[in-house]
PDB file with SEQRES, HELIX, SHEET and CRYST1 records, atoms N, CA, C and O in Angstrom:
SEQRES   1 A   91  MET LYS MET THR ALA GLU GLN ALA ARG GLU GLU LYS GLN          
SEQRES   2 A   91  ARG LEU ARG GLU GLU LEU ALA GLN GLY THR VAL THR LEU          
SEQRES   3 A   91  GLY ASP ALA VAL ARG ARG MET ARG LYS ILE THR GLY MET          
SEQRES   4 A   91  SER GLN LYS GLU TYR ALA ARG LYS ILE VAL GLY ILE SER          
SEQRES   5 A   91  PRO ARG ILE LEU ALA GLU ILE GLU LYS ASP THR GLY ASN          
SEQRES   6 A   91  PRO THR LEU GLU THR LEU ASN LYS ILE GLY ARG PRO PHE          
SEQRES   7 A   91  GLY TYR GLN VAL GLY PHE VAL THR ARG LYS SER ALA GLY          
HELIX    1 AA1 ALA A    5  GLN A   21  1                                  17    
HELIX    2 AA2 LEU A   26  THR A   37  1                                  12    
HELIX    3 AA3 GLN A   41  GLU A   43  1                                   3    
HELIX    4 AA4 TYR A   44  VAL A   49  3                                   6    
HELIX    5 AA5 PRO A   53  GLU A   60  1                                   8    
HELIX    6 AA6 LEU A   68  GLY A   75  1                                   8    
HELIX    7 AA7 ARG A   76  PHE A   78  5                                   3    
CRYST1    1.000    1.000    1.000  90.00  90.00  90.00 P 1           1          
ATOM      1  N   MET A   1      73.944  74.312  54.440  1.00  0.00           N  
ATOM      2  CA  MET A   1      74.432  73.672  53.234  1.00  0.00           C  
ATOM      3  C   MET A   1      74.285  72.159  53.380  1.00  0.00           C  
ATOM      4  O   MET A   1      74.699  71.581  54.385  1.00  0.00           O  
ATOM      5  N   LYS A   2      73.695  71.530  52.378  1.00  0.00           N  
ATOM      6  CA  LYS A   2      73.465  70.099  52.400  1.00  0.00           C  
ATOM      7  C   LYS A   2      74.765  69.338  52.132  1.00  0.00           C  
ATOM      8  O   LYS A   2      75.573  69.730  51.290  1.00  0.00           O  
ATOM      9  N   MET A   3      74.941  68.252  52.865  1.00  0.00           N  
ATOM     10  CA  MET A   3      76.142  67.422  52.708  1.00  0.00           C  
ATOM     11  C   MET A   3      75.997  66.521  51.497  1.00  0.00           C  
ATOM     12  O   MET A   3      74.889  66.184  51.080  1.00  0.00           O  
ATOM     13  N   THR A   4      77.129  66.140  50.944  1.00  0.00           N  
ATOM     14  CA  THR A   4      77.110  65.118  49.904  1.00  0.00           C  
ATOM     15  C   THR A   4      76.822  63.784  50.584  1.00  0.00           C  
ATOM     16  O   THR A   4      76.901  63.679  51.808  1.00  0.00           O  
ATOM     17  N   ALA A   5      76.491  62.776  49.800  1.00  0.00           N  
ATOM     18  CA  ALA A   5      76.220  61.449  50.359  1.00  0.00           C  
ATOM     19  C   ALA A   5      77.445  60.915  51.098  1.00  0.00           C  
ATOM     20  O   ALA A   5      77.317  60.304  52.159  1.00  0.00           O  
ATOM     21  N   GLU A   6      78.627  61.144  50.538  1.00  0.00           N  
ATOM     22  CA  GLU A   6      79.865  60.683  51.173  1.00  0.00           C  
ATOM     23  C   GLU A   6      80.103  61.413  52.491  1.00  0.00           C  
ATOM     24  O   GLU A   6      80.467  60.788  53.487  1.00  0.00           O  
ATOM     25  N   GLN A   7      79.902  62.723  52.505  1.00  0.00           N  
ATOM     26  CA  GLN A   7      80.066  63.493  53.744  1.00  0.00           C  
ATOM     27  C   GLN A   7      79.080  63.017  54.810  1.00  0.00           C  
ATOM     28  O   GLN A   7      79.437  62.903  55.983  1.00  0.00           O  
ATOM     29  N   ALA A   8      77.851  62.743  54.405  1.00  0.00           N  
ATOM     30  CA  ALA A   8      76.840  62.264  55.348  1.00  0.00           C  
ATOM     31  C   ALA A   8      77.251  60.913  55.930  1.00  0.00           C  
ATOM     32  O   ALA A   8      77.112  60.696  57.134  1.00  0.00           O  
ATOM     33  N   ARG A   9      77.751  60.010  55.101  1.00  0.00           N  
ATOM     34  CA  ARG A   9      78.218  58.702  55.590  1.00  0.00           C  
ATOM     35  C   ARG A   9      79.352  58.872  56.597  1.00  0.00           C  
ATOM     36  O   ARG A   9      79.367  58.228  57.646  1.00  0.00           O  
ATOM     37  N   GLU A  10      80.291  59.739  56.267  1.00  0.00           N  
ATOM     38  CA  GLU A  10      81.428  59.970  57.165  1.00  0.00           C  
ATOM     39  C   GLU A  10      80.971  60.579  58.485  1.00  0.00           C  
ATOM     40  O   GLU A  10      81.450  60.187  59.549  1.00  0.00           O  
ATOM     41  N   GLU A  11      80.056  61.526  58.422  1.00  0.00           N  
ATOM     42  CA  GLU A  11      79.555  62.165  59.647  1.00  0.00           C  
ATOM     43  C   GLU A  11      78.759  61.167  60.494  1.00  0.00           C  
ATOM     44  O   GLU A  11      78.871  61.172  61.720  1.00  0.00           O  
ATOM     45  N   LYS A  12      77.967  60.325  59.859  1.00  0.00           N  
ATOM     46  CA  LYS A  12      77.230  59.282  60.593  1.00  0.00           C  
ATOM     47  C   LYS A  12      78.203  58.353  61.315  1.00  0.00           C  
ATOM     48  O   LYS A  12      77.985  58.002  62.474  1.00  0.00           O  
ATOM     49  N   GLN A  13      79.271  57.957  60.633  1.00  0.00           N  
ATOM     50  CA  GLN A  13      80.269  57.067  61.240  1.00  0.00           C  
ATOM     51  C   GLN A  13      80.955  57.750  62.422  1.00  0.00           C  
ATOM     52  O   GLN A  13      81.127  57.142  63.479  1.00  0.00           O  
ATOM     53  N   ARG A  14      81.346  59.007  62.244  1.00  0.00           N  
ATOM     54  CA  ARG A  14      81.978  59.769  63.335  1.00  0.00           C  
ATOM     55  C   ARG A  14      81.040  59.874  64.531  1.00  0.00           C  
ATOM     56  O   ARG A  14      81.453  59.694  65.677  1.00  0.00           O  
ATOM     57  N   LEU A  15      79.782  60.166  64.253  1.00  0.00           N  
ATOM     58  CA  LEU A  15      78.792  60.282  65.325  1.00  0.00           C  
ATOM     59  C   LEU A  15      78.620  58.946  66.041  1.00  0.00           C  
ATOM     60  O   LEU A  15      78.573  58.907  67.271  1.00  0.00           O  
ATOM     61  N   ARG A  16      78.526  57.854  65.289  1.00  0.00           N  
ATOM     62  CA  ARG A  16      78.397  56.519  65.896  1.00  0.00           C  
ATOM     63  C   ARG A  16      79.565  56.236  66.834  1.00  0.00           C  
ATOM     64  O   ARG A  16      79.372  55.728  67.939  1.00  0.00           O  
ATOM     65  N   GLU A  17      80.770  56.564  66.394  1.00  0.00           N  
ATOM     66  CA  GLU A  17      81.963  56.327  67.221  1.00  0.00           C  
ATOM     67  C   GLU A  17      81.917  57.174  68.495  1.00  0.00           C  
ATOM     68  O   GLU A  17      82.211  56.678  69.582  1.00  0.00           O  
ATOM     69  N   GLU A  18      81.551  58.439  68.361  1.00  0.00           N  
ATOM     70  CA  GLU A  18      81.497  59.317  69.531  1.00  0.00           C  
ATOM     71  C   GLU A  18      80.388  58.904  70.492  1.00  0.00           C  
ATOM     72  O   GLU A  18      80.552  59.012  71.707  1.00  0.00           O  
ATOM     73  N   LEU A  19      79.266  58.434  69.963  1.00  0.00           N  
ATOM     74  CA  LEU A  19      78.199  57.937  70.837  1.00  0.00           C  
ATOM     75  C   LEU A  19      78.675  56.700  71.600  1.00  0.00           C  
ATOM     76  O   LEU A  19      78.420  56.562  72.796  1.00  0.00           O  
ATOM     77  N   ALA A  20      79.362  55.811  70.904  1.00  0.00           N  
ATOM     78  CA  ALA A  20      79.867  54.595  71.550  1.00  0.00           C  
ATOM     79  C   ALA A  20      80.880  54.923  72.637  1.00  0.00           C  
ATOM     80  O   ALA A  20      80.950  54.231  73.653  1.00  0.00           O  
ATOM     81  N   GLN A  21      81.664  55.976  72.428  1.00  0.00           N  
ATOM     82  CA  GLN A  21      82.669  56.386  73.408  1.00  0.00           C  
ATOM     83  C   GLN A  21      82.069  57.230  74.527  1.00  0.00           C  
ATOM     84  O   GLN A  21      82.705  57.433  75.561  1.00  0.00           O  
ATOM     85  N   GLY A  22      80.850  57.721  74.325  1.00  0.00           N  
ATOM     86  CA  GLY A  22      80.216  58.569  75.324  1.00  0.00           C  
ATOM     87  C   GLY A  22      80.803  59.965  75.379  1.00  0.00           C  
ATOM     88  O   GLY A  22      80.794  60.602  76.432  1.00  0.00           O  
ATOM     89  N   THR A  23      81.318  60.451  74.245  1.00  0.00           N  
ATOM     90  CA  THR A  23      81.985  61.753  74.230  1.00  0.00           C  
ATOM     91  C   THR A  23      81.142  62.854  73.612  1.00  0.00           C  
ATOM     92  O   THR A  23      81.660  63.935  73.331  1.00  0.00           O  
ATOM     93  N   VAL A  24      79.865  62.611  73.392  1.00  0.00           N  
ATOM     94  CA  VAL A  24      78.985  63.591  72.773  1.00  0.00           C  
ATOM     95  C   VAL A  24      77.725  63.725  73.632  1.00  0.00           C  
ATOM     96  O   VAL A  24      77.206  62.730  74.138  1.00  0.00           O  
ATOM     97  N   THR A  25      77.241  64.949  73.792  1.00  0.00           N  
ATOM     98  CA  THR A  25      76.007  65.143  74.559  1.00  0.00           C  
ATOM     99  C   THR A  25      74.809  64.759  73.702  1.00  0.00           C  
ATOM    100  O   THR A  25      74.909  64.661  72.479  1.00  0.00           O  
ATOM    101  N   LEU A  26      73.685  64.545  74.354  1.00  0.00           N  
ATOM    102  CA  LEU A  26      72.457  64.235  73.632  1.00  0.00           C  
ATOM    103  C   LEU A  26      72.125  65.369  72.663  1.00  0.00           C  
ATOM    104  O   LEU A  26      71.814  65.121  71.498  1.00  0.00           O  
ATOM    105  N   GLY A  27      72.190  66.595  73.137  1.00  0.00           N  
ATOM    106  CA  GLY A  27      71.854  67.735  72.294  1.00  0.00           C  
ATOM    107  C   GLY A  27      72.737  67.830  71.069  1.00  0.00           C  
ATOM    108  O   GLY A  27      72.249  68.085  69.968  1.00  0.00           O  
ATOM    109  N   ASP A  28      74.035  67.628  71.250  1.00  0.00           N  
ATOM    110  CA  ASP A  28      74.957  67.687  70.124  1.00  0.00           C  
ATOM    111  C   ASP A  28      74.673  66.560  69.145  1.00  0.00           C  
ATOM    112  O   ASP A  28      74.708  66.774  67.934  1.00  0.00           O  
ATOM    113  N   ALA A  29      74.392  65.367  69.646  1.00  0.00           N  
ATOM    114  CA  ALA A  29      74.096  64.231  68.772  1.00  0.00           C  
ATOM    115  C   ALA A  29      72.840  64.501  67.947  1.00  0.00           C  
ATOM    116  O   ALA A  29      72.813  64.239  66.744  1.00  0.00           O  
ATOM    117  N   VAL A  30      71.808  65.021  68.592  1.00  0.00           N  
ATOM    118  CA  VAL A  30      70.560  65.305  67.884  1.00  0.00           C  
ATOM    119  C   VAL A  30      70.779  66.394  66.832  1.00  0.00           C  
ATOM    120  O   VAL A  30      70.289  66.273  65.710  1.00  0.00           O  
ATOM    121  N   ARG A  31      71.498  67.438  67.177  1.00  0.00           N  
ATOM    122  CA  ARG A  31      71.788  68.526  66.240  1.00  0.00           C  
ATOM    123  C   ARG A  31      72.549  67.989  65.032  1.00  0.00           C  
ATOM    124  O   ARG A  31      72.249  68.344  63.892  1.00  0.00           O  
ATOM    125  N   ARG A  32      73.529  67.140  65.288  1.00  0.00           N  
ATOM    126  CA  ARG A  32      74.329  66.582  64.194  1.00  0.00           C  
ATOM    127  C   ARG A  32      73.494  65.669  63.306  1.00  0.00           C  
ATOM    128  O   ARG A  32      73.651  65.682  62.085  1.00  0.00           O  
ATOM    129  N   MET A  33      72.607  64.873  63.906  1.00  0.00           N  
ATOM    130  CA  MET A  33      71.731  64.020  63.100  1.00  0.00           C  
ATOM    131  C   MET A  33      70.870  64.882  62.184  1.00  0.00           C  
ATOM    132  O   MET A  33      70.711  64.581  61.001  1.00  0.00           O  
ATOM    133  N   ARG A  34      70.317  65.956  62.744  1.00  0.00           N  
ATOM    134  CA  ARG A  34      69.469  66.839  61.946  1.00  0.00           C  
ATOM    135  C   ARG A  34      70.280  67.479  60.823  1.00  0.00           C  
ATOM    136  O   ARG A  34      69.809  67.556  59.688  1.00  0.00           O  
ATOM    137  N   LYS A  35      71.477  67.932  61.123  1.00  0.00           N  
ATOM    138  CA  LYS A  35      72.299  68.594  60.105  1.00  0.00           C  
ATOM    139  C   LYS A  35      72.702  67.626  58.988  1.00  0.00           C  
ATOM    140  O   LYS A  35      72.858  68.038  57.839  1.00  0.00           O  
ATOM    141  N   ILE A  36      72.868  66.365  59.316  1.00  0.00           N  
ATOM    142  CA  ILE A  36      73.171  65.364  58.290  1.00  0.00           C  
ATOM    143  C   ILE A  36      72.037  65.319  57.269  1.00  0.00           C  
ATOM    144  O   ILE A  36      72.278  65.119  56.078  1.00  0.00           O  
ATOM    145  N   THR A  37      70.808  65.503  57.734  1.00  0.00           N  
ATOM    146  CA  THR A  37      69.659  65.490  56.821  1.00  0.00           C  
ATOM    147  C   THR A  37      69.556  66.767  56.004  1.00  0.00           C  
ATOM    148  O   THR A  37      68.861  66.803  54.989  1.00  0.00           O  
ATOM    149  N   GLY A  38      70.255  67.830  56.448  1.00  0.00           N  
ATOM    150  CA  GLY A  38      70.193  69.106  55.745  1.00  0.00           C  
ATOM    151  C   GLY A  38      68.922  69.887  56.030  1.00  0.00           C  
ATOM    152  O   GLY A  38      68.578  70.810  55.292  1.00  0.00           O  
ATOM    153  N   MET A  39      68.224  69.523  57.099  1.00  0.00           N  
ATOM    154  CA  MET A  39      66.954  70.166  57.417  1.00  0.00           C  
ATOM    155  C   MET A  39      67.087  71.185  58.547  1.00  0.00           C  
ATOM    156  O   MET A  39      68.000  71.115  59.369  1.00  0.00           O  
ATOM    157  N   SER A  40      66.158  72.123  58.561  1.00  0.00           N  
ATOM    158  CA  SER A  40      66.067  73.071  59.667  1.00  0.00           C  
ATOM    159  C   SER A  40      65.435  72.354  60.863  1.00  0.00           C  
ATOM    160  O   SER A  40      64.902  71.253  60.724  1.00  0.00           O  
ATOM    161  N   GLN A  41      65.501  72.986  62.033  1.00  0.00           N  
ATOM    162  CA  GLN A  41      64.852  72.400  63.207  1.00  0.00           C  
ATOM    163  C   GLN A  41      63.366  72.192  62.943  1.00  0.00           C  
ATOM    164  O   GLN A  41      62.811  71.142  63.268  1.00  0.00           O  
ATOM    165  N   LYS A  42      62.740  73.176  62.365  1.00  0.00           N  
ATOM    166  CA  LYS A  42      61.297  73.107  62.105  1.00  0.00           C  
ATOM    167  C   LYS A  42      60.967  71.941  61.175  1.00  0.00           C  
ATOM    168  O   LYS A  42      60.047  71.170  61.448  1.00  0.00           O  
ATOM    169  N   GLU A  43      61.718  71.810  60.074  1.00  0.00           N  
ATOM    170  CA  GLU A  43      61.475  70.724  59.119  1.00  0.00           C  
ATOM    171  C   GLU A  43      61.691  69.364  59.762  1.00  0.00           C  
ATOM    172  O   GLU A  43      60.842  68.480  59.655  1.00  0.00           O  
ATOM    173  N   TYR A  44      62.833  69.195  60.433  1.00  0.00           N  
ATOM    174  CA  TYR A  44      63.164  67.899  61.036  1.00  0.00           C  
ATOM    175  C   TYR A  44      62.150  67.526  62.107  1.00  0.00           C  
ATOM    176  O   TYR A  44      61.694  66.385  62.178  1.00  0.00           O  
ATOM    177  N   ALA A  45      61.800  68.512  62.945  1.00  0.00           N  
ATOM    178  CA  ALA A  45      60.849  68.239  64.030  1.00  0.00           C  
ATOM    179  C   ALA A  45      59.506  67.800  63.483  1.00  0.00           C  
ATOM    180  O   ALA A  45      58.950  66.799  63.934  1.00  0.00           O  
ATOM    181  N   ARG A  46      58.988  68.523  62.533  1.00  0.00           N  
ATOM    182  CA  ARG A  46      57.634  68.254  62.031  1.00  0.00           C  
ATOM    183  C   ARG A  46      57.571  67.116  61.025  1.00  0.00           C  
ATOM    184  O   ARG A  46      56.719  66.236  61.144  1.00  0.00           O  
ATOM    185  N   LYS A  47      58.464  67.119  60.029  1.00  0.00           N  
ATOM    186  CA  LYS A  47      58.373  66.155  58.931  1.00  0.00           C  
ATOM    187  C   LYS A  47      58.946  64.790  59.262  1.00  0.00           C  
ATOM    188  O   LYS A  47      58.398  63.768  58.852  1.00  0.00           O  
ATOM    189  N   ILE A  48      60.048  64.766  60.003  1.00  0.00           N  
ATOM    190  CA  ILE A  48      60.749  63.507  60.237  1.00  0.00           C  
ATOM    191  C   ILE A  48      60.394  62.897  61.588  1.00  0.00           C  
ATOM    192  O   ILE A  48      60.097  61.706  61.678  1.00  0.00           O  
ATOM    193  N   VAL A  49      60.427  63.719  62.639  1.00  0.00           N  
ATOM    194  CA  VAL A  49      60.285  63.203  63.999  1.00  0.00           C  
ATOM    195  C   VAL A  49      58.855  63.266  64.516  1.00  0.00           C  
ATOM    196  O   VAL A  49      58.445  62.411  65.302  1.00  0.00           O  
ATOM    197  N   GLY A  50      58.093  64.261  64.089  1.00  0.00           N  
ATOM    198  CA  GLY A  50      56.713  64.387  64.556  1.00  0.00           C  
ATOM    199  C   GLY A  50      56.597  64.994  65.940  1.00  0.00           C  
ATOM    200  O   GLY A  50      55.719  64.616  66.716  1.00  0.00           O  
ATOM    201  N   ILE A  51      57.490  65.948  66.260  1.00  0.00           N  
ATOM    202  CA  ILE A  51      57.427  66.656  67.538  1.00  0.00           C  
ATOM    203  C   ILE A  51      57.433  68.154  67.244  1.00  0.00           C  
ATOM    204  O   ILE A  51      57.643  68.570  66.105  1.00  0.00           O  
ATOM    205  N   SER A  52      57.202  68.952  68.271  1.00  0.00           N  
ATOM    206  CA  SER A  52      57.199  70.397  68.050  1.00  0.00           C  
ATOM    207  C   SER A  52      58.641  70.900  67.891  1.00  0.00           C  
ATOM    208  O   SER A  52      59.560  70.370  68.516  1.00  0.00           O  
ATOM    209  N   PRO A  53      58.828  71.915  67.058  1.00  0.00           N  
ATOM    210  CA  PRO A  53      60.164  72.488  66.888  1.00  0.00           C  
ATOM    211  C   PRO A  53      60.744  73.018  68.201  1.00  0.00           C  
ATOM    212  O   PRO A  53      61.958  72.967  68.400  1.00  0.00           O  
ATOM    213  N   ARG A  54      59.904  73.521  69.089  1.00  0.00           N  
ATOM    214  CA  ARG A  54      60.374  74.032  70.385  1.00  0.00           C  
ATOM    215  C   ARG A  54      61.004  72.913  71.203  1.00  0.00           C  
ATOM    216  O   ARG A  54      62.049  73.108  71.823  1.00  0.00           O  
ATOM    217  N   ILE A  55      60.377  71.748  71.206  1.00  0.00           N  
ATOM    218  CA  ILE A  55      60.928  70.607  71.952  1.00  0.00           C  
ATOM    219  C   ILE A  55      62.279  70.200  71.367  1.00  0.00           C  
ATOM    220  O   ILE A  55      63.228  69.938  72.105  1.00  0.00           O  
ATOM    221  N   LEU A  56      62.360  70.149  70.040  1.00  0.00           N  
ATOM    222  CA  LEU A  56      63.631  69.794  69.392  1.00  0.00           C  
ATOM    223  C   LEU A  56      64.713  70.810  69.735  1.00  0.00           C  
ATOM    224  O   LEU A  56      65.849  70.435  70.024  1.00  0.00           O  
ATOM    225  N   ALA A  57      64.363  72.096  69.703  1.00  0.00           N  
ATOM    226  CA  ALA A  57      65.336  73.143  70.014  1.00  0.00           C  
ATOM    227  C   ALA A  57      65.860  72.992  71.439  1.00  0.00           C  
ATOM    228  O   ALA A  57      67.057  73.149  71.677  1.00  0.00           O  
ATOM    229  N   GLU A  58      64.977  72.691  72.384  1.00  0.00           N  
ATOM    230  CA  GLU A  58      65.403  72.507  73.775  1.00  0.00           C  
ATOM    231  C   GLU A  58      66.324  71.306  73.918  1.00  0.00           C  
ATOM    232  O   GLU A  58      67.310  71.360  74.654  1.00  0.00           O  
ATOM    233  N   ILE A  59      66.011  70.238  73.229  1.00  0.00           N  
ATOM    234  CA  ILE A  59      66.853  69.038  73.286  1.00  0.00           C  
ATOM    235  C   ILE A  59      68.234  69.352  72.712  1.00  0.00           C  
ATOM    236  O   ILE A  59      69.251  68.968  73.289  1.00  0.00           O  
ATOM    237  N   GLU A  60      68.266  70.051  71.577  1.00  0.00           N  
ATOM    238  CA  GLU A  60      69.549  70.387  70.953  1.00  0.00           C  
ATOM    239  C   GLU A  60      70.396  71.295  71.842  1.00  0.00           C  
ATOM    240  O   GLU A  60      71.623  71.282  71.743  1.00  0.00           O  
ATOM    241  N   LYS A  61      69.760  72.077  72.704  1.00  0.00           N  
ATOM    242  CA  LYS A  61      70.501  72.961  73.618  1.00  0.00           C  
ATOM    243  C   LYS A  61      70.824  72.250  74.934  1.00  0.00           C  
ATOM    244  O   LYS A  61      71.368  72.862  75.854  1.00  0.00           O  
ATOM    245  N   ASP A  62      70.491  70.970  75.023  1.00  0.00           N  
ATOM    246  CA  ASP A  62      70.688  70.181  76.249  1.00  0.00           C  
ATOM    247  C   ASP A  62      69.922  70.766  77.436  1.00  0.00           C  
ATOM    248  O   ASP A  62      70.351  70.627  78.582  1.00  0.00           O  
ATOM    249  N   THR A  63      68.791  71.419  77.166  1.00  0.00           N  
ATOM    250  CA  THR A  63      67.966  71.957  78.246  1.00  0.00           C  
ATOM    251  C   THR A  63      66.618  71.265  78.319  1.00  0.00           C  
ATOM    252  O   THR A  63      65.864  71.490  79.266  1.00  0.00           O  
ATOM    253  N   GLY A  64      66.300  70.438  77.353  1.00  0.00           N  
ATOM    254  CA  GLY A  64      65.009  69.749  77.334  1.00  0.00           C  
ATOM    255  C   GLY A  64      65.012  68.540  78.244  1.00  0.00           C  
ATOM    256  O   GLY A  64      66.060  68.095  78.712  1.00  0.00           O  
ATOM    257  N   ASN A  65      63.833  68.021  78.486  1.00  0.00           N  
ATOM    258  CA  ASN A  65      63.655  66.816  79.292  1.00  0.00           C  
ATOM    259  C   ASN A  65      62.746  65.874  78.505  1.00  0.00           C  
ATOM    260  O   ASN A  65      61.586  65.676  78.865  1.00  0.00           O  
ATOM    261  N   PRO A  66      63.285  65.291  77.422  1.00  0.00           N  
ATOM    262  CA  PRO A  66      62.444  64.499  76.526  1.00  0.00           C  
ATOM    263  C   PRO A  66      62.005  63.179  77.139  1.00  0.00           C  
ATOM    264  O   PRO A  66      62.689  62.604  77.985  1.00  0.00           O  
ATOM    265  N   THR A  67      60.851  62.720  76.691  1.00  0.00           N  
ATOM    266  CA  THR A  67      60.363  61.408  77.102  1.00  0.00           C  
ATOM    267  C   THR A  67      61.119  60.336  76.314  1.00  0.00           C  
ATOM    268  O   THR A  67      61.775  60.633  75.316  1.00  0.00           O  
ATOM    269  N   LEU A  68      61.019  59.105  76.771  1.00  0.00           N  
ATOM    270  CA  LEU A  68      61.632  57.997  76.028  1.00  0.00           C  
ATOM    271  C   LEU A  68      61.032  57.902  74.636  1.00  0.00           C  
ATOM    272  O   LEU A  68      61.740  57.622  73.668  1.00  0.00           O  
ATOM    273  N   GLU A  69      59.738  58.133  74.533  1.00  0.00           N  
ATOM    274  CA  GLU A  69      59.067  58.078  73.237  1.00  0.00           C  
ATOM    275  C   GLU A  69      59.659  59.119  72.279  1.00  0.00           C  
ATOM    276  O   GLU A  69      59.918  58.820  71.114  1.00  0.00           O  
ATOM    277  N   THR A  70      59.869  60.330  72.773  1.00  0.00           N  
ATOM    278  CA  THR A  70      60.446  61.394  71.942  1.00  0.00           C  
ATOM    279  C   THR A  70      61.866  61.037  71.528  1.00  0.00           C  
ATOM    280  O   THR A  70      62.242  61.230  70.372  1.00  0.00           O  
ATOM    281  N   LEU A  71      62.656  60.521  72.458  1.00  0.00           N  
ATOM    282  CA  LEU A  71      64.029  60.135  72.125  1.00  0.00           C  
ATOM    283  C   LEU A  71      64.043  59.043  71.058  1.00  0.00           C  
ATOM    284  O   LEU A  71      64.870  59.076  70.147  1.00  0.00           O  
ATOM    285  N   ASN A  72      63.143  58.091  71.167  1.00  0.00           N  
ATOM    286  CA  ASN A  72      63.075  57.036  70.156  1.00  0.00           C  
ATOM    287  C   ASN A  72      62.653  57.591  68.801  1.00  0.00           C  
ATOM    288  O   ASN A  72      63.163  57.154  67.770  1.00  0.00           O  
ATOM    289  N   LYS A  73      61.725  58.551  68.791  1.00  0.00           N  
ATOM    290  CA  LYS A  73      61.316  59.186  67.532  1.00  0.00           C  
ATOM    291  C   LYS A  73      62.493  59.902  66.883  1.00  0.00           C  
ATOM    292  O   LYS A  73      62.676  59.833  65.667  1.00  0.00           O  
ATOM    293  N   ILE A  74      63.284  60.584  67.692  1.00  0.00           N  
ATOM    294  CA  ILE A  74      64.435  61.331  67.171  1.00  0.00           C  
ATOM    295  C   ILE A  74      65.491  60.388  66.613  1.00  0.00           C  
ATOM    296  O   ILE A  74      66.067  60.661  65.560  1.00  0.00           O  
ATOM    297  N   GLY A  75      65.752  59.288  67.300  1.00  0.00           N  
ATOM    298  CA  GLY A  75      66.798  58.356  66.882  1.00  0.00           C  
ATOM    299  C   GLY A  75      66.403  57.400  65.786  1.00  0.00           C  
ATOM    300  O   GLY A  75      67.264  56.891  65.069  1.00  0.00           O  
ATOM    301  N   ARG A  76      65.118  57.147  65.641  1.00  0.00           N  
ATOM    302  CA  ARG A  76      64.635  56.137  64.686  1.00  0.00           C  
ATOM    303  C   ARG A  76      65.154  56.335  63.263  1.00  0.00           C  
ATOM    304  O   ARG A  76      65.586  55.357  62.654  1.00  0.00           O  
ATOM    305  N   PRO A  77      65.139  57.550  62.696  1.00  0.00           N  
ATOM    306  CA  PRO A  77      65.631  57.691  61.315  1.00  0.00           C  
ATOM    307  C   PRO A  77      67.103  57.310  61.136  1.00  0.00           C  
ATOM    308  O   PRO A  77      67.554  57.074  60.015  1.00  0.00           O  
ATOM    309  N   PHE A  78      67.850  57.252  62.246  1.00  0.00           N  
ATOM    310  CA  PHE A  78      69.270  56.906  62.168  1.00  0.00           C  
ATOM    311  C   PHE A  78      69.544  55.509  62.731  1.00  0.00           C  
ATOM    312  O   PHE A  78      70.698  55.113  62.890  1.00  0.00           O  
ATOM    313  N   GLY A  79      68.486  54.776  63.026  1.00  0.00           N  
ATOM    314  CA  GLY A  79      68.645  53.415  63.520  1.00  0.00           C  
ATOM    315  C   GLY A  79      68.977  53.319  64.995  1.00  0.00           C  
ATOM    316  O   GLY A  79      69.503  52.299  65.441  1.00  0.00           O  
ATOM    317  N   TYR A  80      68.679  54.372  65.771  1.00  0.00           N  
ATOM    318  CA  TYR A  80      68.959  54.364  67.204  1.00  0.00           C  
ATOM    319  C   TYR A  80      67.675  54.188  67.996  1.00  0.00           C  
ATOM    320  O   TYR A  80      66.596  54.592  67.563  1.00  0.00           O  
ATOM    321  N   GLN A  81      67.814  53.575  69.164  1.00  0.00           N  
ATOM    322  CA  GLN A  81      66.718  53.505  70.120  1.00  0.00           C  
ATOM    323  C   GLN A  81      67.303  53.624  71.507  1.00  0.00           C  
ATOM    324  O   GLN A  81      68.476  53.323  71.726  1.00  0.00           O  
ATOM    325  N   VAL A  82      66.487  54.061  72.439  1.00  0.00           N  
ATOM    326  CA  VAL A  82      66.929  54.238  73.811  1.00  0.00           C  
ATOM    327  C   VAL A  82      67.114  52.876  74.459  1.00  0.00           C  
ATOM    328  O   VAL A  82      66.292  51.978  74.280  1.00  0.00           O  
ATOM    329  N   GLY A  83      68.191  52.727  75.207  1.00  0.00           N  
ATOM    330  CA  GLY A  83      68.441  51.465  75.906  1.00  0.00           C  
ATOM    331  C   GLY A  83      69.538  51.620  76.923  1.00  0.00           C  
ATOM    332  O   GLY A  83      70.198  52.657  76.993  1.00  0.00           O  
ATOM    333  N   PHE A  84      69.727  50.603  77.699  1.00  0.00           N  
ATOM    334  CA  PHE A  84      70.804  50.610  78.684  1.00  0.00           C  
ATOM    335  C   PHE A  84      72.100  50.219  78.004  1.00  0.00           C  
ATOM    336  O   PHE A  84      72.133  49.328  77.156  1.00  0.00           O  
ATOM    337  N   VAL A  85      73.166  50.902  78.390  1.00  0.00           N  
ATOM    338  CA  VAL A  85      74.498  50.560  77.892  1.00  0.00           C  
ATOM    339  C   VAL A  85      75.411  50.455  79.099  1.00  0.00           C  
ATOM    340  O   VAL A  85      75.182  51.102  80.121  1.00  0.00           O  
ATOM    341  N   THR A  86      76.433  49.649  78.978  1.00  0.00           N  
ATOM    342  CA  THR A  86      77.369  49.537  80.084  1.00  0.00           C  
ATOM    343  C   THR A  86      78.299  50.734  80.063  1.00  0.00           C  
ATOM    344  O   THR A  86      78.696  51.221  79.005  1.00  0.00           O  
ATOM    345  N   ARG A  87      78.636  51.196  81.264  1.00  0.00           N  
ATOM    346  CA  ARG A  87      79.576  52.307  81.379  1.00  0.00           C  
ATOM    347  C   ARG A  87      80.993  51.765  81.309  1.00  0.00           C  
ATOM    348  O   ARG A  87      81.283  50.654  81.754  1.00  0.00           O  
ATOM    349  N   LYS A  88      81.846  52.567  80.750  1.00  0.00           N  
ATOM    350  CA  LYS A  88      83.242  52.174  80.701  1.00  0.00           C  
ATOM    351  C   LYS A  88      83.839  52.427  82.090  1.00  0.00           C  
ATOM    352  O   LYS A  88      83.597  53.468  82.701  1.00  0.00           O  
ATOM    353  N   SER A  89      84.596  51.490  82.562  1.00  0.00           N  
ATOM    354  CA  SER A  89      85.219  51.598  83.881  1.00  0.00           C  
ATOM    355  C   SER A  89      86.278  52.675  83.885  1.00  0.00           C  
ATOM    356  O   SER A  89      87.059  52.792  82.941  1.00  0.00           O  
ATOM    357  N   ALA A  90      86.308  53.462  84.941  1.00  0.00           N  
ATOM    358  CA  ALA A  90      87.308  54.528  85.061  1.00  0.00           C  
ATOM    359  C   ALA A  90      88.660  53.964  85.499  1.00  0.00           C  
ATOM    360  O   ALA A  90      89.675  54.638  85.327  1.00  0.00           O  
ATOM    361  N   GLY A  91      88.708  52.791  86.041  1.00  0.00           N  
ATOM    362  CA  GLY A  91      89.967  52.249  86.551  1.00  0.00           C  
ATOM    363  C   GLY A  91      90.302  50.992  85.974  1.00  0.00           C  
ATOM    364  O   GLY A  91      91.336  50.415  86.309  1.00  0.00           O  
TER     365      GLY A  91                                                      
END                                                                             
């Protein structure tokens, strides 16, 4: 089911917050980004990202080993790119 524009904005904001906190896996983040678009894995992989649906499926299951280029392709539609971030101190 496709989200309304308001629901998509809210989900994007929630995802941004969880990414900043480091509380979401790569696979979950990618799955949520795809679901915000309302597309199937096949559609998102081929039309938006330009990768094979199998690679996208593996990434969403946290079993893939994507290249930096693939990660940047996946994040680009949402304004994300791969980079170094500081870890939050445990103490």
